C-alpha positions as CSV (number, residue, x, y, z in Angstrom):
1,M,-31.2,-24.7,13.4
2,I,-28.1,-26.4,14.7
3,I,-26.3,-23.1,14.5
4,L,-29.0,-21.3,16.5
5,L,-28.9,-24.0,19.2
6,Y,-25.1,-23.7,19.4
7,L,-25.3,-19.9,19.7
8,A,-27.9,-20.2,22.4
9,F,-25.6,-22.6,24.2
10,L,-22.6,-20.2,23.9
11,T,-24.8,-17.3,25.1
12,A,-25.8,-19.2,28.2
13,Q,-22.1,-19.9,28.9
14,I,-21.3,-16.1,29.0
15,T,-21.5,-15.3,32.7
16,A,-21.8,-11.5,32.5
17,V,-21.3,-8.5,30.3
18,Y,-18.1,-6.8,31.4
19,H,-17.7,-3.1,30.8
20,H,-14.2,-1.7,30.3
21,D,-13.2,1.9,29.5
22,P,-12.4,1.5,25.8
23,K,-10.4,4.1,24.0
24,T,-12.4,6.5,21.9
25,Y,-11.4,7.0,18.3
26,D,-11.4,10.3,16.5
27,E,-10.4,8.8,13.1
28,D,-12.4,7.0,10.5
29,E,-10.1,4.0,10.7
30,L,-9.3,1.5,13.4
31,H,-6.2,-0.5,13.0
32,I,-6.3,-3.8,14.8
33,V,-3.4,-6.3,15.5
34,V,-4.6,-9.9,15.8
35,L,-2.2,-12.5,17.3
36,G,-2.5,-16.2,18.1
37,D,-0.1,-18.8,19.2
38,F,2.5,-16.4,20.5
39,G,3.2,-18.1,23.8
40,K,6.9,-18.1,23.7
41,S,9.3,-15.3,24.6
42,E,11.2,-13.6,21.8
43,N,14.5,-15.1,22.9
44,K,13.1,-18.6,22.6
45,S,11.4,-18.1,19.2
46,K,13.0,-16.4,16.2
47,I,9.7,-16.6,14.5
48,K,8.0,-14.6,17.3
49,A,10.9,-12.2,17.4
50,N,10.5,-11.5,13.7
51,V,6.7,-11.1,14.0
52,V,7.0,-8.7,16.9
53,K,9.5,-6.7,15.0
54,Q,7.1,-6.4,12.1
55,I,4.2,-5.5,14.3
56,K,6.3,-2.7,16.0
57,E,7.4,-1.3,12.6
58,R,3.8,-1.3,11.4
59,N,2.6,0.3,14.7
60,K,5.0,3.2,14.1
61,E,3.5,3.9,10.7
62,K,-0.1,3.5,11.7
63,P,-0.7,2.9,15.4
64,Y,-3.0,0.1,16.3
65,G,-6.1,1.0,18.2
66,K,-6.9,-2.4,19.5
67,G,-5.3,-5.9,19.9
68,I,-7.0,-9.3,19.8
69,L,-5.3,-12.3,21.3
70,L,-6.7,-15.5,19.9
71,G,-5.3,-17.9,22.5
72,D,-2.3,-20.1,23.2
73,N,-0.8,-17.1,24.9
74,Y,1.7,-19.2,26.8
75,Y,3.4,-22.6,25.9
76,P,3.5,-25.4,26.5
77,D,1.2,-26.0,29.4
78,G,-0.5,-22.7,30.4
79,L,0.3,-21.0,33.7
80,T,1.0,-22.1,37.2
81,R,-1.5,-20.7,39.8
82,G,-0.4,-17.2,40.8
83,D,2.8,-17.1,38.7
84,F,2.4,-14.1,36.4
85,S,6.0,-13.9,35.3
86,P,5.6,-16.2,32.2
87,I,2.7,-14.2,30.7
88,H,4.6,-11.0,31.5
89,K,7.6,-12.2,29.5
90,V,5.6,-13.2,26.4
91,F,3.0,-10.4,26.5
92,S,4.1,-7.3,28.4
93,D,7.8,-7.5,27.5
94,S,7.0,-8.0,23.8
95,F,4.3,-5.4,23.6
96,T,5.2,-2.6,26.1
97,A,2.7,-0.2,27.3
98,T,4.8,2.7,25.9
99,E,4.6,1.3,22.4
100,F,1.1,-0.3,22.6
101,P,-1.1,1.8,25.0
102,I,-4.2,-0.2,23.8
103,D,-6.5,-2.9,25.0
104,F,-5.7,-6.5,24.0
105,L,-8.9,-8.5,24.1
106,S,-7.8,-12.0,25.1
107,V,-9.3,-15.5,25.0
108,L,-7.8,-18.8,26.1
109,G,-6.5,-21.4,23.7
110,N,-6.1,-25.1,24.4
111,H,-2.7,-24.6,25.9
112,G,-4.1,-22.2,28.4
113,Y,-6.5,-24.8,29.7
114,H,-3.6,-27.1,30.4
115,G,-2.6,-24.8,33.3
116,D,-4.4,-22.5,35.7
117,I,-6.9,-20.4,33.7
118,E,-7.6,-18.1,36.7
119,T,-4.0,-16.8,36.5
120,F,-4.6,-15.7,32.9
121,I,-7.8,-14.0,34.0
122,Q,-6.2,-12.3,37.0
123,Y,-3.3,-11.0,34.9
124,Y,-5.5,-8.0,34.1
125,N,-4.6,-6.8,37.7
126,H,-1.0,-6.7,36.7
127,D,-1.4,-5.2,33.1
128,K,-4.7,-3.4,32.4
129,R,-4.1,-3.8,28.7
130,Y,-4.5,-7.6,28.9
131,Y,-8.3,-7.8,29.0
132,Q,-9.8,-11.2,29.8
133,P,-12.3,-10.8,32.7
134,A,-13.6,-14.3,32.5
135,R,-13.5,-17.5,30.3
136,Y,-16.4,-16.1,28.3
137,Y,-17.3,-12.4,28.1
138,L,-18.7,-9.7,25.9
139,Y,-16.8,-6.6,25.2
140,S,-18.9,-3.5,24.6
141,K,-18.1,0.1,23.9
């Protein structure tokens, strides 16, 4: 019963259903890359540089069809209002549109809430692959 109440609460928090033109898939398989806590640039984190390198190598073998970003997309304190350069460095520079022409469905982590969350949401206007139309959203095909 508690779970049902919690789900009802979460559903009420979703402000709208956003429709996006998702890529269609001709194959029987969909390869998904899932990332969390990647909020540093590659030159500031050897761990991230190694992870990005492995993701790129795997993408060459079997291209990803979708990305999911689990939050903490920028450290340490989220973004400053209207300053998209930090998220560009940690997302778009690491996962270029040429190599990854896919949607990355994004949610905020606790570090994102330390800064301006609207800047994360508005980043979609700068890179259409970074999909986060609101704090809470549904993604449908």
